C-alpha positions in Angstrom: -7.0 7.7 -14.7 -6.7 11.4 -13.5 -7.5 13.4 -11.2 -7.7 17.0 -10.4 -4.6 18.5 -8.9 -4.5 17.7 -5.1 -3.5 20.8 -3.3 -3.4 21.1 1.0 -5.4 24.1 2.8 -2.9 25.9 1.4 -3.0 25.6 -2.3 0.3 23.6 -2.0 0.7 20.6 -4.1 0.9 17.5 -2.9 3.5 15.1 -4.6 6.7 14.2 -5.5 8.6 17.7 -5.9 7.0 19.0 -2.5 8.2 15.8 -0.7 4.9 14.5 0.6 4.1 12.2 -2.2 2.4 8.7 -1.5 3.1 5.8 -4.1 1.1 2.8 -4.7 3.9 0.9 -4.7 4.2 -1.2 -1.6 8.3 -1.4 -1.5 8.1 3.1 -2.4 4.9 3.4 0.5 4.0 0.6 2.2 -0.2 0.1 3.4 0.9 0.8 6.8 2.1 4.1 6.0 -0.1 5.0 3.3 -3.1 4.1 6.0 -1.4 6.4 8.7 -0.8 9.6 5.4 -4.8 9.7 5.1 -5.4 9.4 8.6 -2.9 12.6 9.4 -4.4 14.6 7.1 -6.5 17.7 7.7 -10.2 17.9 9.3 -10.3 20.6 6.6 -9.3 18.5 3.5 -11.1 15.3 4.8 -14.0 15.0 2.7 -12.4 16.7 -0.7 -10.6 13.6 -0.4 -13.1 11.1 0.4 -15.0 12.9 -2.8 -11.7 12.4 -5.0 -10.7 8.7 -3.6 -13.4 7.0 -2.7 -16.4 5.2 -4.3 -19.0 6.7 -1.4 -21.6 8.4 -2.6 -21.9 11.8 -2.4 -25.1 11.0 0.1 -22.7 8.9 2.0 -19.9 11.4 2.5 -22.3 14.0 4.1 -23.0 11.7 6.2 -19.6 10.8 7.3 -19.3 14.5 7.8 -22.2 14.9 10.2 -20.7 12.3 12.3 -17.0 13.6 11.8 -18.8 16.9 12.6 -20.7 15.6 15.9 -17.6 13.9 17.2 -14.6 14.7 15.7 -12.1 12.8 18.4 -13.6 10.0 16.3 -12.0 10.9 13.6 -14.5 8.5 11.4 -14.0 10.5 8.4 -10.1 10.0 8.6 -10.8 6.1 9.3 -13.1 5.9 6.0 -10.2 7.7 3.4 -7.6 5.4 5.3 -9.2 2.0 4.9 -11.0 2.6 1.9 -7.6 3.9 -0.2 -5.6 0.9 1.8 -8.6 -1.1 0.2 -8.2 0.0 -3.2 -4.9 0.1 -3.8 -3.3 -3.0 -1.6 -6.9 -5.0 -1.2 -8.3 -6.6 1.5 -5.5 -9.4 2.9 -2.8 -6.1 3.0 -5.6 -4.2 5.4 -6.3 -6.9 7.5 -2.6 -7.4 8.4 -2.3 -3.9 8.9 -5.0 -3.9 11.6 -3.8 -7.0 12.8 -0.5 -5.3 13.0 -1.8 -2.2 14.5 -3.6 -4.1 17.4 -1.1 -6.4 18.6 1.1 -3.0 18.9 -1.2 -1.1 20.7 -0.9 -4.1 23.4 3.1 -3.4 24.4 2.7 0.5 24.6 
């Protein structure tokens, strides 16, 4: 599996030499960290990452981005990206565990 070189909006590559790598091995990047990585990408980068890392159709991505533009505070594009990548890499049970963990911790803060 190959993809084009992934860069941020400044043109800097994402990867281990740049110090911002994410790994598909849970011992190096936990499902929580992977999910958070994609939740934190810049708004200007999320559409390209949806195209690269998900199986959403072009039409679905356009609809997601329309919702994101209409209500940016919803971070719907980020959530869709983070959910799909985490699901693809770690599978459903770990994604469910993450949401359970996040919900439990949010009650105490």
